[in-house]
N, C-alpha and C positions, 0 to 999 in steps of 0.2 A: 660719755655716750658709748655703749658697748655695741659692737658690730654683731649682727646675726650671722651665724655660720651658714655658708652657702652649700647647697647640695652639689655633688659632682655632676658634670654634664651628662653622664650616662644614666642618671637616675631621674625618674619622673615622679611627681606626686600622684598617688593613686586615689581617685575620688570615687571608686566603685566599692560597693558593699562586698564583703567576703561571700555573701550568699549568691552573688550573680552567676557563679559557675556551677551551682548545684543542679542536680538533675530535675528537681521540682521547679526551679525557676526557668530552666531551659524548656521544660514542657509547657509552662505557662506562656512563655514567649511564642512558642510554636502555635499554641491555641489562639493567641491574640492575632498573629499574622494570618492564620487561616480565616479568621473572622473578617479582617479588614482588607484582605488582598484584592477583593473585587469592588471596592469603593472607588467610584470615579473621582479623579482629581478635582473636578469642578464642584463636588459635593463636600470637600474638605474645608474645615475651618481651622486655621493655624493661629496659635497664640504665641506671642513673644513674651517669654518669661525672664528676659534680661533684668537682672537686679533682684530677682526673687531669691530670698535666702531660705535655706532648708531649716 
């Protein structure tokens, strides 16, 4: 049985897309928050996606 090499403690796995920091994505995020910022909390429906695989 071979051991899997461990990552150093100062490194984290990155689960974000490389596109997340692009200007286009940042603009889309800003537009989204502008649309939803005035929604009252009692009107929100939250989904638990634990266990959902991409």
